N, C-alpha and C positions, 0 to 999 in steps of 0.2 A: 209628534213635533211639539217642542216646548215654546213658551212665549217668545224667548229670545230668537229662536230659529225662525219663527213665523214673522217676527218684526224684521229680521234681516231680509227675508224674502220680499215683503212689502216694500221695504226701503230700497232694495236693489231695483225693483220695477219702477219705483217713483223717481229714483236718481237718474235712471236712463231717460225717462220722459222729460225731466227738467233740463237735463244736459242738451237734449235735442231741440228745445224750444228755440225758434229762429229769431224771435223779438224783432220782427220786420219793421224797418223804418227807423230804428234807433241808431243814432250816431255811434260810432265805434267806442268813444269814450264813455257814453252812457251805458251801452251794452256791457262793456267791461266791468263797470261799477256794479251793475245789476247782477251779473253772473258771479262776481267776487263774493257777494254776500249770500246769494241764493244757493251757490254750490259749495259753501264753506262748511260742509259737514252738518252736524246736528243730528238729533234723534229722529227727525221726520215724524214725530208723534202724531201731529194733527192730520197729516196726509194718510198715515197708516190707520188711524182711527176711522177715517172716512172709507177707505178701501175695505177694511175688515167689517164695518157695519153694513155696507152695501152687500158684501159677499155673504154675510150671515143670513140674509133673506133671499139669497139666490140672484142678486143683481149682477150685472155685467161689469167686469173690471175696466174694460175699455170705455164704458160710459162714465165710470166714476173717476178715471184718471185726470181729466181736465179740472175737476173740482178739487181733487186731492192736491194737484199741483198749485192751484190758485190759493189754497190754504197756506201752503209753504211759501208762496210769494208774499202773501199778506203778513205772515209771521216774519219773514226776512225784512220787509219794509219797516215793520214796527221796531225791530232790533236796530236797524240803521238809525232811525230817528231817536230811539231810546238812548243810544250811545253818544249822541251829539253833545257838544259842550253846554248847550242851553238846557239839556235834560240831565242825564246821569254823568256826562263827561267821562266816559270810559274809553280807554285806549286799547283794550284787549277784548276780543270776542272769540271764544272757542280756540284760544291760544294764539290767535293771529291779530295783527293790528286792525282796529276797527275801520269801517269804510271811510269815515271822514279823515282819519289819519293818513290813509293811502291816497285818496282822491281829492281831498279838500272838502270843506263843509258844503259849498254850493252844489257840487256834483253829487255828494252823498244825499243831500235833501232831494235832488232831482231823481236819483236812483230809487229812493224810497217811494216817491210819488209815482214813478214809472212802474214799479213792481205792483203797487196797489191797483192802478188803473188797468194794467195789463192783465191782472188776475180777473178783473171783471170782464174784460174782452174775451178771455179764454172760456170762461163759464158761459157767457151769453151766446157764444158761437157754437156751443156743443150740440144744439138741436134736440136735446133730450126732452121727452114728454113732460118731465117734472122740473125742467130747468129753472123756472121762475121760483118755485117753492124752495129748491135747494139754494139758489142764489140769494134769496131773501134771508134764509137762515144764516148764511155765511157773512153776507155784508152787514146784516143787522148786528151780528155778534162783534164785528169789527168796528161798528159805528158809534154814534153819539150815546146810545144807551148800553153799549157793551164795552169793548176794549178802551175806546177813547174816554169814556166816563171814568173807568178805573184808573187809567193813566193820569187823567187830569186831577183826580183826588190824590193820587200818589205824590204828584209833584207840588201840589198847592197846599197840602196839609203837613208838609215836613216840619218837624219841631213841635207838633202838637202833643199834648199829653195822650198816652195810649188809650184808645177807645175801641173796644172790640166790635161795636156796631159799624164804625167807620172802616175798620180793617176788613170786615166781612164784605162791605160794599166794594172796597178796592179790589179784593181778591176775586170777587164774583165778576167784576168787569174786566180787570186786567188779565186774568188767567182763565177762569172757569168758562167764560163766554165762548172763547175760541177753542176750548176742549169739548164743549157741548155741541157746537155747530157741526163739527165733523161727523158726530154720531147721528144727529137728527137729519143732516143733509144726506148722509149715506143711506139711511133708512128710507128717506123720501125717494131717492133715486131707484131704490129697489121696490117701490110701490107699497110701502108699509101702511098699515092702518093707523088711525089717529092714536089709538091706545098704545101701539108699539112705539110711535114717535115720542109720546109722552114718557114712556118708560126709558127710552134713550136719553131724553132730556134730563131726567132725574139722575141717571147714571153719569152723564157728562158733567153735571153740576157738582156732584159729590167727588168725582174723580178730580175735577179742576181745583176744588177747594183743598183737597188733600195734597195735590201736586204743589200748590203754592205754599202751603204750610211747610211741607218738606223743603221747598226751596228757601224759605225763611230760615229754617234750621241749618241748611247747608251753608248759608251765608255766614253763620256763626261758627260752624263746626266742620265744614267741608275741607277738602284738599284742593288748594288753588290750582295745582297742575291738572287734576282730573276735571275741575270745573272750567278751566280755560279762561278765567277772568279774575279780576281783583275781588277778594272777599272782605267782609267786614264793613263795607260801605254803607249798608243800611243803618247800622247803629251810629256810625260817624255822622251821617247826614240827618239823623233823627227821623228816619222813615217809620211809618206806622206798620208794624209787623205783628204777626200772631204771637211769637215768643215774647215780644216786648209787652204785650197785654197780659198774657197768662203764664208766662214762664216756659222754659224749655220742656219740662216733663209733661205739663198739661197740653202743650202744643202737640207733642207726640201722641198723646191719648186722643186729642181731637182729630188728628189726621187719621188715626186708626178707625175712629167712629165714622168719619166720612167714607172711608173705604168700605166699611161694613154696609153702609147705606147704598153705596154704588153697586156692590155685589147683590144686595137684596133687590135693587131695581131691575136687575137682569132676569129675574125669575120667569117672566112671561116667555122668554126665549129658550128656556131649557138648556140642553147641552150645546145648542148652536152658539151659545154665548161663552163657550169655554175660553176662547182667546181673550175676550174683553174682561172676563172675570180674572184670569191670571195676570193680565196687564195691570189691572187695578191693584191687585195684591202685591205685585212687584214694585209698585210706586213707593211703598213705605220703606223699601230697602235700597233705593237708588243712591248712587254716589256722585251723580252729576246731572 
């Protein structure tokens, strides 16, 4: 089974779980807005990373699913808020109108808030032996020292002269944090040793950095139809990106180096890490 087939299997399992979430207590309008963004396709990369990392050490998929779903809910919330007029002001996401275009800004904000808080509810209710450790990894990555830190730097430093140190901080928080947490949380749910969790942390960091560098490149060179969103906005808005600092060719080389580091970090897992290794290598060639 190749990496794309394995991803499709994880994604199918995760999509079914997400679709069945009852979201009890939510008014119909809020539930509709939450489901609109949560079920609007996407790669499900974060959830798949958690499921595969847990499985790699013999963990139970049923135990991992609430955490994988929570990651996808957190990601969906971040995209809803990222698309708002006060942030990136995007009208398309995955080829469809963004949440605030369909439901209005107020409901979109509430839908994002609801997805974040419901994600915590789902994880906390799992009853797993390592629930606190896994929850801490995920919420920490989404919080003030992770995604929110990266997003804040991203929006407040627009128009600044290119600075690779700042770009590294943005990418680490904005993207790498929430690609690292699925790996470490999945390993923790499977009862991993500290050294294994640290290896997973290194893998996730380098995978996340490469992923965002490739994303920067796709914003310059990608196909808008495949990407499902407006391209070229980073340059127009003066965003701090990797290519803006080092140029396109060096950015490609830097992405390749991060992937090499990610693959090296998997050495302690041997052949059990075949999926994670192939996933990292495929990141360099993604078109969306």
